[in-house]
C-alpha positions in Angstrom: 0.0 0.0 0.0 2.8 2.4 0.8 4.2 1.6 -2.6 1.2 3.3 -4.2 2.2 6.7 -2.8 5.3 6.5 -4.8 3.3 5.6 -7.8 1.4 8.9 -7.4 4.5 10.9 -8.2 5.8 8.7 -11.0 2.5 8.5 -12.8 2.9 12.1 -13.9 5.8 11.1 -16.2 3.6 9.9 -19.0 3.1 11.1 -22.6 0.1 10.9 -25.1 -2.0 8.5 -27.3 -5.4 6.7 -26.8 -5.9 3.3 -25.1 -4.2 2.4 -21.9 -1.6 -0.4 -22.1 -0.3 0.2 -18.6 -2.0 -1.4 -15.6 -2.1 -0.4 -11.9 0.1 -3.4 -11.2 2.7 -1.9 -13.6 2.6 1.4 -11.9 2.9 -0.1 -8.4 5.9 -2.3 -9.4 7.7 0.7 -11.0 7.2 2.9 -7.9 7.7 0.3 -5.2 11.3 1.4 -4.6 10.0 5.0 -3.8 7.6 4.1 -1.0 9.9 4.1 2.0 11.5 7.4 0.8 8.1 9.0 0.3 6.8 7.9 3.7 9.9 8.6 5.9 12.8 9.7 3.8 14.7 12.9 3.4 17.1 14.4 0.9 17.6 12.7 -2.5 15.5 9.7 -3.5 17.3 6.3 -3.9 18.6 5.4 -7.3 16.2 2.5 -7.6 13.3 4.9 -7.0 14.4 7.2 -9.8 15.0 4.2 -12.1 11.4 3.2 -11.4 10.1 6.7 -12.2 12.0 6.7 -15.5 10.6 3.3 -16.4 7.1 4.4 -15.6 7.5 7.6 -17.7 8.7 5.5 -20.6 5.9 3.0 -20.3 3.2 5.7 -20.2 3.1 6.6 -23.8 -0.6 7.6 -24.2 -3.1 9.9 -22.6 -5.0 6.8 -21.5 -1.8 5.4 -19.9 -1.2 8.6 -18.0 -4.8 8.8 -16.7 -4.7 5.1 -15.6 -1.4 5.7 -13.8 -2.8 8.9 -12.2 -5.9 7.2 -10.9 -3.9 4.2 -9.6 -1.6 6.5 -7.7 -4.4 8.7 -6.3 -6.3 5.6 -5.1 -3.3 4.0 -3.6 -2.1 7.2 -1.9 -5.3 7.5 0.0 -4.1 4.7 2.3 -0.6 6.0 2.8 0.7 8.8 4.9 3.4 10.1 2.5 5.3 13.3 2.9 3.7 15.7 0.4 6.8 17.8 0.0 8.9 14.7 -1.0 6.2 13.5 -3.4 6.0 16.9 -5.1 9.8 17.2 -5.4 10.3 13.6 -6.6 10.4 14.3 -10.3 12.8 17.2 -9.9 15.0 15.2 -7.4 15.1 12.4 -10.0 16.0 14.8 -12.8 12.7 14.5 -14.6 10.6 17.5 -15.8 6.9 17.4 -15.6 4.3 19.8 -17.1 2.0 19.6 -14.1 2.0 19.5 -10.3 2.3 16.3 -8.4 -0.6 16.5 -5.9 -3.3 14.2 -4.5 -5.7 16.9 -5.8 -4.6 16.5 -9.4 -7.6 16.1 -11.7 -6.6 12.9 -13.6 -9.2 13.5 -16.3 -7.2 16.6 -17.4 -3.9 14.8 -17.9 -3.2 14.3 -21.5 
């Protein structure tokens, strides 16, 4: 469950197309290395976490993939007490630029 919080941040690394090929299971697996960091970490995220974020970003090639990942992360994050500041800074701390804010209040339907 804590692994889903990490997914929240990483989900926002997707691109654009039409039908979702990514599953919630994929998102969780990619972000699993980020969970401990997002719940109780500090400083820079572990290399395995950033590698998972990069993998998720590459796998999320369509709008549908991005929306699926976003919803998965949001639903998973509801059960985890993650540090919001670490979640929001994760893309930057992993050297990834995102065109939107990483937040539990993100409207996944507007991600494209």
